[in-house]
N, C-alpha and C positions, 0 to 999 in steps of 0.2 A: 257646773257645766254651762249654765246660762251666762255667767260672768265671763268665762273663757270665750264663748261664741261672740259675745258683745265686743270683747277686746280684739278678736280676730277681725270682726267686721269694721271696727274703728280703724285698725291698722291698715286694712285693705283699702278703705276709702281714703285714708291719708296718703298712701302710696300712689293711688290713681290721681288724686288732686295734685300731688307734688310732681307727677310726670307731665302735667299740663293737659291731661285728657279732657278736662272740662272747659278749655279755653276756646272752643270753636266758635259758637255764636250763630246769629241769623244770616241768611243769604236770600237772594232773589235772582231769578234767571229766566231765560227764554229758550225755547227749543223749536226747531223745524222738525216735523214728523211726517213720515209717510204711513198713514193709517191703512191697514188692510182689512177688508171685510170679506168673510167667507160664509156662504149659506149653501150647504151641501144638498138640502132638500129642493131648492129651486134651480141651482146651477152650480157647476163645479169650478167656474172661473173665479179668481181672486180679484176683487175690485180694490183699487188703490186711490186714496184721497190724500191730497196735501193738506197739512194742518199746522197751526202755530199754537204753542202751549206756553203759558206763563206758570212758573213754579216759585213757591216761596217756602222756606223751611228754616229749621233751627237745628244745628248740630249740637246735641246734648253732650256728646263725647267725641273722640276721634273715631269711634266705632259705630255710633248710633245717631241717626237724625230723624226728625219728623218732618213731613213735607205735604203741602197742599198744592194741587194743580188745577188749572182751568184752561180750556183751549177751544178752538173753533176750526171748522173745516173751510177750505177755500173753494173747492170745486166738487163736481160729481163725476162718478165714473160709471160707464155702461159697458157691460160685456155680456154677450149672449142675450138672454131675455131679461136680465136683472140690472137695475140702476140702484146706486146707493149714494146718498148725499148726507154728510155728517154736519149737523147743526152745531153741537157743542159737546164737550166732555169735561168732567171734573171728578176729583177724587181726593182721598187722603191716604197717606202711605207712611210706612216705617222703612228706613234704609239701614241696613247693616253692612258696614264696610271695614276693610282692613288696609291701613296705610302701608304702601310698599315704597319705602324711601320718602323723599321730600315731595315728589310730584305726582305719584300715581296711587289711586285708591280704587280697587275693584269692589263692587258692592252687589248685594241682592236687595230687592225691594218688594214689598207686599202691602196690600191694603184693599181698598174698595173703590170701584169706579162706576160712574153713570155716564152713558153715552146716548145722546138723542140724535136720531137720524131718520131719514125718509127712505124706505125701501119700496121699490116698485118693480113690477114684472109685467110684460105684455108679449103677446105672440098670437099664434093661431094653431089649432089642432083640428085636423080633418075639415078645414074650411071654416071653422068657428073661431072667431077672434075673442080674446080675453084680455083683460087688463086689471091689474091689482096695484094699489098704492096705499101705503100706510105709514104714518109717522109713529115711530116706536121709541121708547126709552129702554135701553138695554142696561142692566146693572148686574154686577157680579164681583166676586173676589178677584183681585188682580195680583199679578206677580211679574217679576222681570229681573234683569241683571244688566250691569253697565260698568263703565270705567269713568272715573272723574280724574281730570288732569289739572294740576295747579300750574298756571302759567306765570302768575306773580303771587304776592301775598294776599291780594284781594280779588284776583280774576282767575277764573277757571273755565275749562271746557269739559264736555262730557259726550259720551256715545252710549246709547242704551237700546235694549230690546224690552218691550213691555207687552204682556198679554192682558188687555183690559177686560175683555169679556170672553168667556168660554162656556157656552151652554150647549144643550143637545142640538139646537137648531143653528145658532150663529157663533162665529168666532171673530172678535175684533182685536187686532194686535197692531203694533207699530214699532218702527225703527226711528230713532231720533238722534239729532246732534244739536248741541247748544252751548251757550255761554252762561256763566253765573258770576255774580259779584257778592263778595262777603262784606259785612259791615264791621 
């Protein structure tokens, strides 16, 4: 039984290797993102911050890639009584994709993210003014989905939705578009 399972495993790996599934390799890219911050306890308005993200990864197969990202926010948004300014974000992720023809690959992505930002609130209640400001590091499991488009053999574009942080108090998510180059 052990010999038969080993032979099946060797045959499967040989078929995958022969199909070119391991020929993908490393890539690097950049994305423009609109990061959204929600804190239902303080205010129901969604705050939106423009950000840039650099990503680098390695496609292990046509179906699996490992990716690291780092990014920073450009501005601060204020709605109602809440202000949010994102300093930076980074994380590590696994991407599972399925090639659809030569140019399109839908994927799901999951991993872990850290986001550092400043949250502040101010206002007045019954004539008494209050102010709160705190720099926080939010961290959580992350997940998302997207589409990779191959423009040439080495240049691609992507569109993605990512939920970076989803805790009882805060939610940080983002929609991004970008380019990448394979080596």
